[in-house]
C-alpha positions as CSV (number, residue, x, y, z in Angstrom):
1,X,-0.2,-0.1,0.0
2,X,1.4,3.4,-0.5
3,X,2.3,5.8,1.8
4,X,-0.2,9.0,2.4
5,X,3.1,11.0,1.0
6,X,2.9,9.2,-2.4
7,X,-0.7,9.2,-2.8
8,X,-2.3,11.4,-5.3
9,X,-5.9,13.5,-4.6
10,X,-7.9,15.5,-7.5
11,X,-8.3,19.0,-7.0
12,X,-11.8,20.9,-7.8
13,X,-10.1,21.8,-10.8
14,X,-9.6,18.4,-11.9
15,X,-5.7,18.5,-11.9
16,X,-3.8,15.9,-9.5
17,X,-1.5,17.0,-6.5
18,X,0.3,15.0,-4.3
19,X,-1.8,14.7,-0.6
20,X,-0.4,16.5,2.0
21,X,-1.1,15.7,5.7
22,X,0.7,19.2,6.9
23,X,-2.2,20.9,4.7
24,X,-4.9,19.3,6.0
25,X,-3.6,19.3,9.6
26,X,-2.9,22.9,8.6
27,X,-6.6,23.7,7.8
28,X,-8.0,22.0,11.1
29,X,-5.8,24.0,13.2
30,X,-7.5,27.0,11.5
31,X,-11.0,25.7,12.4
32,X,-10.1,26.1,16.3
33,X,-9.9,22.5,16.8
34,X,-7.7,21.6,19.8
35,X,-4.4,19.3,18.9
36,X,-6.2,16.0,20.0
37,X,-8.9,16.4,17.7
38,X,-7.2,17.4,15.1
39,X,-4.7,14.2,15.0
40,X,-8.1,12.3,15.1
41,X,-9.5,13.7,12.1
42,X,-5.7,12.9,10.3
43,X,-5.6,9.6,11.5
44,X,-9.3,8.8,10.4
45,X,-8.7,10.2,6.9
46,X,-5.0,8.8,6.5
47,X,-6.8,5.1,7.2
48,X,-9.4,5.8,4.3
49,X,-6.8,7.4,1.6
50,X,-6.8,5.8,-1.6
51,X,-5.5,6.8,-5.0
52,X,-7.6,9.0,-6.7
53,X,-9.4,10.6,-3.8
54,X,-10.9,14.1,-4.0
55,X,-10.0,16.7,-2.2
56,X,-13.9,17.3,-2.0
57,X,-14.3,13.9,-0.6
58,X,-11.2,14.1,2.2
59,X,-13.2,17.8,2.8
60,X,-16.6,15.8,4.0
61,X,-15.2,13.3,6.4
62,X,-13.1,16.3,7.8
63,X,-15.8,18.5,8.0
64,X,-18.5,15.6,9.4
65,X,-16.1,14.6,12.4
66,X,-15.8,18.4,13.3
67,X,-19.1,18.9,12.7
68,X,-20.1,16.1,15.2
69,X,-17.6,17.2,17.9
70,X,-18.4,20.9,17.8
71,X,-20.3,22.6,15.0
72,X,-18.1,26.0,15.4
73,X,-15.2,24.2,14.4
74,X,-17.1,23.0,11.4
75,X,-18.4,26.4,10.3
76,X,-15.0,27.8,10.6
77,X,-13.6,24.7,8.4
78,X,-15.9,25.6,6.0
79,X,-15.3,29.1,5.1
80,X,-13.7,28.8,1.9
81,X,-17.1,26.8,0.9
82,X,-19.5,28.8,2.6
83,X,-18.4,31.9,0.1
84,X,-18.7,30.1,-2.7
85,X,-22.8,29.7,-1.2
86,X,-23.0,33.2,-1.8
87,X,-23.5,32.7,-5.1
88,X,-25.0,32.0,-7.9
89,X,-25.5,35.8,-9.1
90,X,-22.5,37.5,-7.5
91,X,-24.3,40.2,-5.6
92,X,-24.2,39.0,-2.2
93,X,-20.1,38.5,-2.9
94,X,-20.4,41.9,-3.7
95,X,-22.3,43.0,-0.5
96,X,-20.1,40.7,1.4
97,X,-16.7,42.8,0.0
98,X,-18.2,45.8,0.7
99,X,-18.8,44.6,4.2
100,X,-15.1,44.1,4.5
101,X,-14.2,47.1,3.6
102,X,-16.3,49.3,5.7
103,X,-15.4,47.5,8.4
104,X,-11.7,48.6,7.1
105,X,-12.7,52.1,8.0
106,X,-14.1,53.0,4.2
107,X,-17.2,54.1,2.8
108,X,-18.3,51.9,0.2
109,X,-21.4,51.8,-2.4
110,X,-22.3,48.7,-4.3
111,X,-23.4,48.9,-8.0
112,X,-22.6,52.8,-8.7
113,X,-22.7,53.9,-12.4
114,X,-19.7,56.0,-13.2
115,X,-18.8,57.6,-16.8
116,X,-15.4,57.0,-18.7
117,X,-14.0,58.8,-21.7
118,X,-15.5,56.2,-24.1
119,X,-18.5,54.3,-22.2
120,X,-20.5,54.3,-19.0
121,X,-19.5,51.6,-16.4
122,X,-21.2,49.8,-13.6
123,X,-18.9,49.7,-11.0
124,X,-19.3,46.7,-8.3
125,X,-17.8,48.4,-5.2
126,X,-17.0,51.8,-4.6
127,X,-15.0,52.6,-1.5
128,X,-13.7,56.2,-0.3
129,X,-11.1,56.8,2.4
130,X,-9.3,59.9,3.2
131,X,-10.5,61.8,0.3
132,X,-9.1,58.8,-2.1
133,X,-11.7,56.8,-4.1
134,X,-10.9,53.2,-4.6
135,X,-13.0,51.2,-8.0
136,X,-13.1,47.6,-7.2
137,X,-14.6,44.6,-9.5
138,X,-15.9,41.6,-8.0
139,X,-15.1,38.2,-9.7
140,X,-17.3,35.6,-8.6
141,X,-17.1,31.7,-9.1
142,X,-19.8,29.7,-7.7
143,X,-18.0,26.6,-8.7
144,X,-15.1,25.3,-7.3
145,X,-11.9,24.7,-9.4
146,X,-12.1,27.8,-11.3
147,X,-9.4,30.6,-11.1
148,X,-8.9,34.3,-12.8
149,X,-6.5,34.1,-15.4
150,X,-4.7,37.0,-17.1
151,X,-7.7,38.4,-19.4
152,X,-9.9,39.5,-16.0
153,X,-7.4,42.0,-14.7
154,X,-6.9,43.0,-18.8
155,X,-10.5,43.9,-18.9
156,X,-10.5,45.5,-15.9
157,X,-7.9,47.3,-15.7
158,X,-9.2,49.2,-19.3
159,X,-12.4,49.9,-17.7
160,X,-10.8,51.4,-14.5
161,X,-8.4,53.6,-16.9
162,X,-11.7,54.7,-18.8
163,X,-13.2,55.6,-15.7
164,X,-10.3,57.2,-14.4
165,X,-9.4,59.4,-17.4
166,X,-13.0,60.9,-17.0
167,X,-12.9,61.3,-13.4
168,X,-9.2,63.5,-13.8
169,X,-11.6,65.4,-16.2
170,X,-14.4,67.0,-13.4
171,X,-13.0,70.3,-12.3
172,X,-15.1,70.4,-9.1
173,X,-14.2,66.9,-8.2
174,X,-12.3,67.1,-4.6
175,X,-11.4,63.3,-4.3
176,X,-9.1,61.5,-6.1
177,X,-9.0,58.1,-7.9
178,X,-6.0,56.5,-7.2
179,X,-6.5,52.7,-7.1
180,X,-8.4,49.7,-9.4
181,X,-9.0,46.6,-7.6
182,X,-9.7,43.0,-8.4
183,X,-11.4,40.8,-5.8
184,X,-12.4,36.9,-6.5
185,X,-13.4,34.4,-4.2
186,X,-10.8,31.7,-6.1
187,X,-7.2,32.3,-7.2
188,X,-5.4,34.0,-9.6
189,X,-3.0,32.3,-12.2
190,X,0.6,33.7,-11.9
191,X,0.3,35.5,-15.2
192,X,-2.5,37.4,-13.6
193,X,-0.6,38.2,-10.8
194,X,2.0,39.5,-12.7
195,X,0.2,41.6,-14.6
196,X,-1.5,43.3,-11.5
197,X,1.9,43.9,-10.5
198,X,3.2,45.6,-13.0
199,X,0.3,47.6,-13.9
200,X,0.0,48.8,-10.7
201,X,-3.8,47.0,-10.2
202,X,-4.3,45.6,-6.7
203,X,-5.3,41.8,-6.7
204,X,-7.4,40.4,-3.7
205,X,-7.9,36.4,-3.8
206,X,-9.0,33.5,-1.3
207,X,-5.0,33.5,-0.3
208,X,-3.6,36.5,-2.3
209,X,-1.6,38.4,-1.0
210,X,-0.1,36.5,1.3
211,X,-1.2,37.2,5.1
212,X,-3.6,39.5,3.8
213,X,-5.9,37.6,1.5
214,X,-9.6,37.3,1.9
215,X,-9.6,34.1,4.4
216,X,-6.9,36.2,6.2
217,X,-9.1,39.4,6.3
218,X,-12.2,37.3,7.4
219,X,-10.7,35.8,10.5
220,X,-9.1,39.2,11.4
221,X,-12.1,41.0,11.2
222,X,-14.7,38.3,12.5
223,X,-16.9,39.0,9.2
224,X,-18.0,35.7,9.0
225,X,-21.0,35.2,6.2
226,X,-24.3,33.5,7.3
227,X,-23.7,30.7,4.9
228,X,-20.7,29.0,7.2
229,X,-23.7,28.0,9.5
230,X,-24.3,24.5,9.8
231,X,-27.7,24.8,11.4
232,X,-29.2,27.1,8.8
233,X,-30.7,25.2,5.9
234,X,-30.1,26.1,2.3
235,X,-33.4,28.0,1.8
236,X,-32.9,29.9,5.0
237,X,-29.7,31.2,4.2
238,X,-30.9,32.3,0.4
239,X,-34.0,34.3,2.1
240,X,-31.0,35.8,4.4
241,X,-28.6,37.1,1.7
242,X,-32.3,38.4,-0.5
243,X,-32.7,40.7,2.5
244,X,-28.9,41.7,2.4
245,X,-28.3,39.9,5.3
246,X,-24.3,38.9,4.5
247,X,-22.5,38.7,7.5
248,X,-23.2,36.8,11.1
249,X,-22.6,40.4,13.0
250,X,-25.8,41.1,11.1
251,X,-27.6,38.5,11.7
252,X,-26.7,38.7,15.8
253,X,-27.7,42.6,15.8
254,X,-31.0,41.9,13.4
255,X,-32.5,38.8,15.1
256,X,-35.6,39.1,13.9
257,X,-35.2,38.0,10.1
258,X,-35.3,34.4,12.2
259,X,-38.8,34.9,13.0
260,X,-39.8,35.5,9.9
261,X,-38.4,32.5,8.7
262,X,-40.6,30.8,11.3
263,X,-37.9,29.2,13.4
264,X,-38.8,27.9,17.0
265,X,-37.2,29.9,20.0
266,X,-35.0,26.7,20.7
267,X,-33.6,26.6,17.4
268,X,-33.2,30.3,17.2
269,X,-31.0,29.9,20.3
270,X,-29.0,27.1,19.1
271,X,-28.2,29.5,15.4
272,X,-27.2,32.6,17.6
273,X,-25.4,30.5,19.9
274,X,-23.5,28.8,17.1
275,X,-22.6,32.3,15.7
276,X,-21.5,33.5,19.1
277,X,-19.1,31.1,19.0
278,X,-17.4,32.2,16.1
279,X,-15.9,35.3,17.5
280,X,-14.7,33.4,20.8
281,X,-12.5,31.3,18.5
């Protein structure tokens, strides 16, 4: 039988990769689970490994054990998957990005219409801070394994330049337009990152920039999407998203949305309890 380090797994993109115990262990630690539980799950996964197992299947097995032990660990472990669940339209993701910026000191607006020199553009998020305006375009994928290639920042950079050129003609405008961003819930290819650096376009993805990607910002600011809940049903999550309740923080503040869903008091307390624990881990 092959050792776990020699086993190839199938990623969500369809690519093959060597299985990494360290990656699994680190993602489990990130959930807040203690050492004993982490090692218990690692050993269980090792026992059930086989050549060609999908990373999705490995995730499901680890997630099930976490959820059985403590739902808050499962909630944090499923963070990346929870971002995908914001779909399929992408609009909740734009609201989510705007919320992250607002908690970082920006004033953010979604779906703003701005004139360019050539054409008019609908901007996903327009953020202001200290007299400076940032134009942000969001590229949301509801399916795992789809990365943003260089065509995305190329296209968005041309839109940004068109808007910025017109902005500079506004004589009475006191704010300066200084930055263009591309934000995605997946990853950028190497060429996309290279182009972003060369063109002065800021790229933000799940794990880029290093230690300051979406994942890091969410944990640092405690801005978990409502889709991380293991107790809310898909229908209930979609109801909340349709009411622009994107963050767990919002649900804790506006608990009455759970009453609109007809959720019993006992279940309501469990849902709010699970969400509350996120901020204690």
